[in-house]
Structure formats: structure tokens, C-alpha cells
C-alpha positions, 0 to 999 in steps of 0.5 A: 432489456438494455445492453451496456455498450462495449467500453471505449478505452484508450491505453497508452504504451509509454512505459513499453515504448520508452523502456523496451528493455524492461518490458516483455510484450505479453497477453493474459491467459483466456478466462473461461467464465469471467464474473464480476465480484466487485467494481470500484465505480467512483474510481472508474468514473475518475478514470473516465470509464463507464461502470455500466460498460465495464459490467458488460461481457466486453468490459469484463474481458477488458478487466481480465486482459482478454480484450486489448484496446487498439494501440495498447501494448500489454507487457510484463515488467522486468525488475530485480529486488532484495527479498528478505535481504537476499538479492534476486537479479530477475524477478519481474511480473510473474503473474501480472501485466501492465495493460497500459496508461490512461489519464484520470480526471485530473489529467494525471497518468495512471497505470492499469495493471492486472494481477493473476492474469497468467504465467509470464516469462518471469513466472519462475515455476509459479502458475501465474494465477491468483485466488479470489481471497487474496485479490479481495484482500488487496481490494478492501485494504487498498481502498481502506488505505485510500480512505485513510488518506495514505498514498496507495495503488487502488483496486478497480475490480476483482473478476472471478475467472471460473478457473480453479487455482491449486494452493493447499486446496483448490480455490476459485481463481480471480484477476485483480485490476488495479490502478497506480501512478506507476509500477516503477519500483526500487527493483526496477532500478536495481534491474537496470543497474545490473544490466550494466547499461548506463543509458538504460539506467538514465532513461529509466531515471528520466522516465521516473522524473517525468512521471513523478518528480518533475521538479527534479528536472530543473535541479543542478543534479537531476538524479540526486534530486530524484533520489532525494524526492523518493527518500522524502516520499517514502519517509512520509509514506511509512510514517503514515503507515506507522500512525495507523498501525499498518503492517505491510508484511513484505517490504522487499525492494521490489515492493517499494515504489518510486512514486511513494505509493503503497503497493502489493497488499499480500500478507498485510494487516492492521495491528490491534494490540500495540506491539512494535514486534507485531508480525502477521506474515507467515513467511516472516519468521525472523520478524524482519518486517515487523511493525516497529522495523518498517522505518529501518527497512525503508531506509535500508531499501533506499540505500539499495536504490542509491547503489543503483543510481550511483553511476548517475550521481557522479563520474567518480564512485567515491564522490557518488557514494558521498552524495548518496550517503548525505542525501540518505541522511534526510530519511530520518529527518523527514520520517521524524518530522512526518511522524511528529506532525501526525502524532501531535494531531492524533493527540490533538496537540498544537504545533506550538507546543515544545518538543520537550513537552510532547516527546516524553508524553508520546514515549510514555504513552507508547510504553503504557500501550505496549505493557497493557496490550491496548488496541491501537485504533480503539484507544486513539479514537476513544481519546477524542471522547476523553478530550471532550470530558468522557475519559472512561472509554479510553481509561477502561482499556488499561490495567495500570490505571494509576499510571494511565491517570497520571499520563492523562492528567498531563495530556488534558492540561495541554488542552487537546483539540477533539475535533482535530483528533476525530479527523485523523483517528479512524473509527474503522480499519480493516479489522483482521477477523472481519477481513478473514470473514469477508474473504472466506465468504467471498470465496464461497460466493457470498459477497455480503460481508465484503460489501458491509466491510467496505461500507465501514472502512471507506468512510473510516472517520465517520462513526455510524450507528449499526457499525459498532462491530466494525470498530471492535477488536477481534474476539479473544477466540480469534487467536494469533493472526497469520496472513499469507501472500496467496502465491 
């Protein structure tokens, strides 16, 4: 019987060494009975990690933080944040650890980070643990987002701990190992600003520039250039969310990255029936983070980022504010441009068409989708068939056929490109009822539904026989959908 060798992993400690004020050295709690639930072998390969070694007993201990490579400095990161609009000056990694950094196959520095690894000094009364279900949710949704081409943190593995976690009931515990370009957040800058230490704020900004936005280092005003780069990255990111119907669910400032990656898949979901007011998070009672509010919230969060950066933008506060306001104005331009390009592609329309033609067409379509409570994903995929001459699948989703037919006639007259549409309109997304089915089964020890769901959503644009159930909306008896953050 062959035995996989112990993993040889070198983890850097750049964040911990450059920004010790934002890093509390810490160790993960010992896991009594680690058992691998799912391993992302392609991601492991890209990181230069041997999947067989990661499956070994030593590899599992690495993935839960109990085997720390020589030279690594695991830390809990400090950050602040606005949560549902209210400012919390000290949040931080309450149940997470940054194990360190490693380079991927392209030479890019990546964080290796844990969730559910135990209490830290930032736990604030929480148990620091995570249950199997929420960690599997992050795995499947983050990998689906990656397959859709949306910038995101990625999931490397979920490891069951053998330790029960008390929520409403006792649930099996798990640790998620995830990978990110970094875990720098708007909340990281809010924390640094709140300390009153401008040198710390400057070092954090320089760290972010070197890590993510190197072009800003050569700008006349490097910190203003950093702000503008983050504005652009977040505008394009949120536009991509909107184009696929993704609802993050908890867009607090501590959940907005400086890199422009999607992070923290807690009470997230994909919208089915088109509705700008769609909310799935059980804690978002006022709808602050509804689907249609996401661009507005992103801009608000970036205003908080600007406030944190003010001491670096200009010595005179009024001039610093003026510079920030002017640069923040770029968010709506960048968002509108990204949304427009993406929506033209979803409709198969060329960039040469005048906005005066396209914009009214888009507006009218979304009115029809909302009034008819039409499934967002199914409709746009079916529209590709309509561009090839088979309009019935798309048409059959509407109740007001006369209004839809009038719209479709105008759209077809623009000679839409069906191949382009099929490249951007997914067949498969993590349908909410299928996610819940996979999480329930996974919690009970059956990973089959999760594996089948991953097979569909990690190749979202390739229609395959036998997967028809993964392309269909939830059945009527599924009812209203609510998600929970799992803490």
C-alpha cells in the first residue's frame, strides 16, 4: 500500500511582518478527527501543492492549521467595518486565520486562509467554529463564480473536524481552506485610520499597491491612484454580479476587498425570478443588500474607503475630500460601462449599435422580466436559441405574450449573435434548491449531490445531456428561500 508523502509547503509571512499592528499571531484549535470532504485538485496543482500529499494525514493537518510549516506565522487579521450601516471599530478574524502566502503557477502571491479554525482574540463571544453546511456552500458557490469568470476567492478544501458545533441544533464541524489574492479589505483601512497612526495607514496602502495595483506606484498621487484602482475593480466586479443575478447578501465594508475579488460567501444566493428587491439573507430584514441595491451599496462602501484614505490624499482635509469625491464619481461611469458591455453580450448585440437603440430595449426587457417573474438565468440562455430561430423556449416563460413578441421582434431585427450569447449566458448556476439539497446531504455524510452539482456549475456554459435538472428553477413547493450566515 502506497503512502502519500507529507506535504512540503513554504508559506511566506509578508502581511504579518510588514503590518504587525494588523496581525495577531495565533494557532488553530486542534482538530480531533480531520476527514477530507472535498479537495480542489486543479487549484492545488496551480498552487504547486500535491493533491495526494494534501489527502494524507499530515496534509489534512495542514489544511486545518494544525501542521504549520517552518517559517510560517499564522495570524488573525484585524479590521473594522460598517455592518448594515453601523460602524464597528474592532471586528477582525474571529474564526479565521491567515496561514501565510504562497505563489501560484503564474508567480502571483496568494493567501492561504482558514475559516472555522477556532476562537481568536477577535471572536467577540462566538465559538470560532464552522459547520459543514456553510463551508460547503462557500466551496460550491465560489467555484461556480470562478467558472463564470467572476473574480473571487477560491476554495481549496473542506475538512470535517469530528467536533460538533452548536447552532440551532448540534451540527458536524468543518474547516474551509480558501485562497485569495489577499484578504485586504476596506475594513482593514478603516481599522488603520481609526488608530490615528498615519504611518500605519501609509504602510498598509503601500502594501496594497505592491500586492494588487502596482501601476499606482508610478502615479503622481499614488494613494489617489490606489483609490481609483479599487473603485474601478469594484465597479466591474459588482456589474458582473448583476449580470448573472448573484446576490452577495452581506456587503459590509469588511466584506469588500481591495483586490476586487468576491469574498465571504455567507447568506449568498443566485436570483431566480427577476426581482430588483430580491433578498435571501435572513438577517437583511430591511433589504439593504437586495439585488438591485448592490451597486449603490458598493459606492457607499467606497466612500467609506475614501474617508479612511483622506490623510494620504492631501495635507489639507478639504482638498483631500474634493479629490476623493471627484474620484468616487468614476464608480458610476465604470459600473455603467461594464454593465453595458456585459448586457450587450447577453443579448448578442454588437458594440457598434447606438445606445439610443440598445438602452430602451434593455429597459423594456427588464420591465417584462419583472412583471412576469421570469427566471433570469433560464431566459437569457433560452434567448440564444431564439437568436437561432427557435423562439418558443424563451417566449414560453412570459405571460404577456403580445408585449414580449413586440420586444422580441425589435431585438431580432438587430441580428443578435447566438454564439456570443452562449459564451456569456450560463446554463447552470448553483440553483438554490440544489445547493440546499447538497448541503443537507453533505451534513449527513452523503457528498454525492455536492459532487454532481459541482460537475454542472464548474462548466456553466457547456450544456450536457443528463444535467437538465441542474438548469431548471426550483419547483413551486420549494417556497421562499432564506439563507443564513452560519455563525
